[in-house]
C-alpha positions in Angstrom: -2.8 -62.2 42.9 -4.7 -60.8 39.9 -7.7 -60.1 42.1 -5.6 -58.5 44.8 -4.0 -56.2 42.2 -7.4 -55.2 40.9 -8.7 -54.5 44.4 -5.7 -52.2 45.0 -6.3 -50.5 41.6 -9.9 -49.5 42.6 -8.5 -47.5 45.5 -7.2 -45.0 42.9 -4.0 -44.2 44.8 -3.0 -41.1 42.7 -6.2 -39.3 43.7 -5.6 -39.9 47.4 -3.2 -37.0 47.4 -6.2 -34.7 47.9 -6.8 -36.2 51.4 -3.4 -35.3 53.0 -3.5 -31.9 51.4 -6.9 -31.2 53.0 -5.7 -32.6 56.4 -2.5 -30.5 56.1 -4.6 -27.4 55.6 -6.6 -28.1 58.8 -3.3 -28.8 60.6 -1.9 -25.5 59.4 -4.8 -23.5 60.8 -4.4 -25.4 64.1 -0.7 -24.5 64.2 -1.4 -20.9 63.3 -3.8 -20.7 66.3 -0.9 -21.6 68.6 -2.5 -24.8 69.8 -0.4 -27.7 71.0 -0.9 -30.6 68.5 -1.3 -34.1 69.8 0.5 -36.3 67.2 -1.7 -39.3 68.0 -4.8 -37.2 67.2 -3.2 -36.1 64.0 -2.3 -39.6 62.8 -5.8 -40.8 63.6 -7.4 -37.9 61.7 -5.2 -38.6 58.7 -6.0 -42.3 58.9 -9.8 -41.7 59.2 -9.7 -39.2 56.3 -7.7 -41.6 54.0 -10.1 -44.4 54.9 -13.1 -42.2 54.0 -11.6 -41.4 50.6 -10.9 -45.0 49.9 -14.5 -45.8 50.9 -15.9 -43.4 48.4 -13.6 -44.6 45.6 -14.2 -48.3 46.1 -18.0 -47.9 46.5 -17.9 -45.9 43.3 -15.9 -48.6 41.5 -18.2 -51.4 42.8 -21.5 -49.7 41.9 -20.3 -48.4 38.5 -19.3 -52.0 37.7 -22.7 -53.4 38.9 -24.7 -50.8 37.0 -22.9 -51.5 33.7 -21.5 -48.0 33.5 -17.9 -49.4 33.4 -18.7 -51.3 30.2 -19.8 -48.2 28.3 -17.4 -45.6 29.6 -14.4 -44.2 27.7 -11.7 -44.0 30.3 -9.2 -41.2 30.7 -6.5 -40.9 33.4 -9.0 -38.6 35.3 -12.4 -40.1 34.5 -14.3 -43.3 33.8 -13.0 -45.3 36.8 -10.0 -47.5 37.0 -11.3 -50.3 34.7 -10.1 -52.9 37.3 -13.5 -54.7 37.8 -14.4 -55.1 34.1 -11.0 -56.8 33.7 -11.4 -59.0 36.8 -15.1 -59.3 37.7 -14.3 -61.9 40.4 -12.7 -59.1 42.5 -16.0 -57.2 42.8 -17.0 -58.8 46.2 -13.6 -58.0 47.7 -13.9 -54.4 46.5 -17.3 -54.1 48.2 -15.9 -55.5 51.4 -13.0 -53.1 51.3 -15.5 -50.3 50.9 -17.4 -51.5 54.0 -14.3 -52.0 56.0 -12.8 -48.6 55.3 -16.2 -47.0 56.1 -16.2 -48.9 59.4 -12.7 -47.6 60.2 -13.8 -44.0 59.5 -16.8 -44.4 61.7 -14.8 -45.9 64.6 -12.2 -43.2 64.5 -15.0 -40.6 64.3 -16.7 -42.1 67.4 -13.4 -42.1 69.2 -13.1 -38.3 68.6 -16.7 -37.7 69.6 -15.7 -39.3 73.0 -12.4 -37.3 73.2 -13.6 -34.0 71.9 -17.3 -34.0 72.5 -20.5 -33.7 70.4 -19.2 -30.8 68.3 -17.4 -33.4 66.2 -20.6 -35.4 65.5 -22.3 -33.3 62.8 -19.1 -33.2 60.7 -18.7 -37.0 61.1 -22.3 -37.8 60.2 -22.3 -35.5 57.2 -19.1 -37.3 56.0 -20.5 -40.8 56.4 -23.7 -39.7 54.5 -21.6 -38.5 51.6 -19.6 -41.7 51.6 -22.5 -44.1 51.4 -24.8 -42.1 49.1 -22.5 -40.5 46.6 -22.6 -43.0 43.8 -26.1 -44.4 44.2 -28.0 -41.2 45.1 -26.1 -37.9 45.1 -25.0 -38.5 41.5 -28.7 -38.3 40.5 -29.2 -34.8 41.9 -27.3 -32.1 40.0 -26.7 -29.5 42.8 -25.8 -32.1 45.4 -23.5 -33.8 42.9 -21.9 -30.4 42.3 -21.1 -29.5 45.9 -20.7 -32.9 47.7 -17.1 -33.5 46.7 -15.9 -30.1 47.8 -17.9 -30.3 51.0 -16.1 -33.5 51.8 -12.6 -32.2 51.2 -13.2 -28.6 52.3 -15.5 -27.8 55.2 -15.8 -31.3 56.5 -12.2 -32.5 56.2 -10.4 -29.2 56.8 -12.6 -27.9 59.5 -12.9 -31.3 61.1 -9.1 -31.7 61.3 -8.8 -28.2 62.9 -11.6 -28.9 65.4 -10.2 -32.3 66.5 -6.7 -30.8 66.9 -7.7 -27.7 68.7 -11.1 -28.4 70.2 -12.6 -25.2 68.8 -13.8 -23.7 65.5 -12.1 -20.6 64.1 -12.9 -17.9 61.4 -9.6 -18.7 59.6 -10.3 -22.4 59.1 -13.8 -21.6 57.9 -12.4 -19.3 55.3 -9.6 -21.5 54.0 -11.9 -24.5 53.9 -13.8 -22.8 51.1 -10.7 -23.0 48.8 -10.7 -26.8 48.5 -14.5 -26.6 48.5 -14.6 -24.7 45.2 -11.5 -26.4 43.6 -12.4 -30.0 44.4 -15.9 -29.4 43.1 -14.3 -28.3 39.9 -12.2 -31.5 39.7 -15.4 -33.6 39.7 -17.3 -31.1 37.4 -14.7 -31.1 34.7 -14.0 -34.9 35.0 -17.7 -35.4 34.2 -17.4 -34.0 30.7 -15.9 -37.2 29.0 -18.6 -39.4 30.6 -21.8 -37.4 29.8 -23.3 -39.8 27.4 -22.4 -42.9 29.4 -23.7 -41.3 32.7 -27.0 -40.5 31.1 -27.6 -44.1 30.3 -27.4 -45.2 33.9 -29.5 -42.4 35.3 -27.0 -40.0 36.5 -27.9 -36.3 36.4 -25.0 -33.9 37.1 -24.7 -30.3 36.1 -23.4 -31.0 32.5 -26.2 -33.5 31.9 -29.0 -31.5 33.5 -28.1 -28.0 32.2 -25.6 -28.5 29.5 -21.8 -28.0 29.0 -22.2 -24.2 28.7 -23.7 -24.0 32.2 -21.0 -26.4 33.4 -18.3 -24.1 32.1 -20.0 -21.1 33.7 -20.1 -22.8 37.1 -16.5 -23.9 36.7 -15.4 -20.3 36.0 -17.4 -19.0 38.9 -15.8 -21.5 41.2 -12.3 -20.6 40.1 -13.1 -16.9 40.8 -14.6 -17.8 44.2 -11.7 -19.9 45.3 -9.0 -17.3 44.5 -11.2 -14.4 45.6 -11.5 -16.2 49.0 -7.7 -16.2 49.3 -7.3 -12.5 48.3 -10.2 -11.3 50.5 -8.8 -13.4 53.4 -5.6 -11.4 53.1 -7.2 -8.0 52.6 -9.6 -8.4 55.5 -7.0 -9.8 57.9 -7.6 -13.5 58.8 -4.9 -14.7 56.4 -1.3 -13.4 56.4 0.1 -11.6 53.4 2.1 -14.6 52.5 -1.1 -16.5 51.7 -1.1 -14.6 48.4 1.2 -17.4 47.2 -2.0 -19.4 47.1 -3.0 -17.4 44.0 0.0 -18.8 42.0 -1.9 -22.0 40.9 -4.5 -19.8 39.2 -2.0 -20.0 36.4 -3.1 -23.7 36.0 -6.8 -23.2 36.8 -7.4 -20.4 34.2 -5.9 -22.4 31.3 -8.0 -25.3 32.4 -11.1 -23.1 31.9 -9.9 -22.1 28.5 -9.5 -25.8 27.6 -13.0 -26.6 28.9 -14.4 -23.9 26.7 -12.6 -25.1 23.6 -12.5 -28.9 24.0 -15.4 -29.9 26.2 -16.5 -32.5 23.7 -13.1 -33.5 22.5 -11.9 -36.0 25.1 -8.3 -36.4 23.7 -7.6 -32.7 23.7 -9.3 -32.1 27.0 -7.1 -34.5 29.0 -4.1 -32.0 29.5 -6.6 -29.5 30.9 -8.1 -32.1 33.3 -4.5 -32.5 34.6 -4.1 -28.8 35.1 -7.4 -28.7 36.9 -6.3 -31.4 39.4 -2.9 -29.8 39.9 -4.6 -26.4 40.7 -6.8 -28.1 43.3 -3.8 -29.8 45.0 -1.2 -27.0 44.9 -3.5 -24.1 46.0 -4.5 -25.5 49.4 -1.0 -26.9 49.9 0.6 -23.5 49.3 -2.1 -21.8 51.5 -1.3 -24.2 54.3 2.5 -23.5 54.0 1.7 -19.8 54.2 -0.3 -20.1 57.4 2.5 -22.1 59.1 5.3 -19.8 57.9 3.2 -16.7 58.4 
């Protein structure tokens, strides 16, 4: 029972909220286009997306435990892993098998949609699988890939992929709105790397804060905030998004204080934690509100 509880803990359930939000955003653009939505397709898309997210999380937990990173990391609610495997090392094998199983589920659902929707789905699926299996062991050692891979997964791949599967076509609107979670989810991982800089260095990771320093990390973080909310505003001004989509700017009231917190407390983990929470909240509420605006119009 203790091992089972540890395996479940490595899934990191609180962070899975990002997946239904991204899928919802893709659903909203599909509904806005006037397409008839197949509910079975939607359920399968959501299941495949959740399985993919669980795969990334559990692979990350397994490899961080095996590399020794878990033993030298100071954990926060937003960084440093779940701590489940250091507490119950015997659960490591089960976590690895869970990662393999959820990856297989993702691939099988993807192949199903390649058959149903055609080869246009294949590039998105292949890119997603590559991110899943290489994120912890390889992408985390390349600063620019590490910076953009999370947002690519939850933005262009998940949002556009959902829209494509539900409608059978691409659209300008979905390409635009997918950039919002792209920038904001990248910022989640970027800011969450600050408490782990020294520990990550010791196991060979090389993200933006490690490679270029915290000042550069803060600059990138600020630029990504600007890019995310400018995308919403320009989408409204230029026409692809309805005026109501301006409600997607409201969570900037969380993102901007998070930037201030990063500037002030980047090296003070205890004081940084509330700003990590604001950062996550902005990345969840912004695409959620944007999706609502597209449905309501």
